N, C-alpha and C positions, 0 to 999 in steps of 0.2 A: 504494500500500500504506500509506504513512504517513497519507494522508488518511482511509483507512478506519478507522484507529484513533482519529482525532480526531473523527469524525462523532458518536458518542454524547455526547461531552463538549460539542461545539458545540450539539447539540440541547438539552441541559440548560441551557446558558448562555442560549440564545435563548428557551427556554421560560419561564424564571424569572430575568430579568435583575436584578431588585431583590434577590432572595435571593443571587444570585451576587456582585453587587457589594458587598452588605453583608458577606458572609463574607470576601470578598477584602480589603475595607477593615479589618475587625476583625483579620484575620491580619496584614496589613501594619503596622497600628498596634500589634500585640501586645496587644490588649485582652483582659482576663480576664473571662469571662462571669459569674464569681461576684462581681465587684466592682460597686459602684454607680458611675455611673448606668446601666451596661449591664444589670445584673441587674434593677433596678426597671423599666426600659423593656421588657425581655423578659417580665417578669411581667405588665405591663400589656397586652402583646400576646397573652397567653394561653399563653406557653411555661412549661414546668416546668424550672427551672434548678437545683433543689435536688439532683437525682440526678446531675448532670453533674460529671465530674472532669477536671482538667487533667493532662496527661501529665507536666508539669514538677513536679507535687506528689508524684510517686512517689518522688523521691529525697530528700524531706524536707529539701531545702536543704543536704545534706551534701557536695555537689560530686561529683567523679568517683568511681565505685565501682571497686574492684578485683575481678577475676575470676581464677579459676584454671582452666586447661585441662589436662585429664588426657591 
């Protein structure tokens, strides 16, 4: 059962190993796709990085947010 859930992921990894390893390395190194030299390299490869946003930018650097639960 557990292997059935991993089969589609493994097919994607084996189908495009360079893309997977590139994404894994950029996540591991915490590279921001909007910063140079990553942005300029992606633009040279034909990617459009101008419309991408980072989830960390949503907090505007204000730190933890408070919420109220009714």
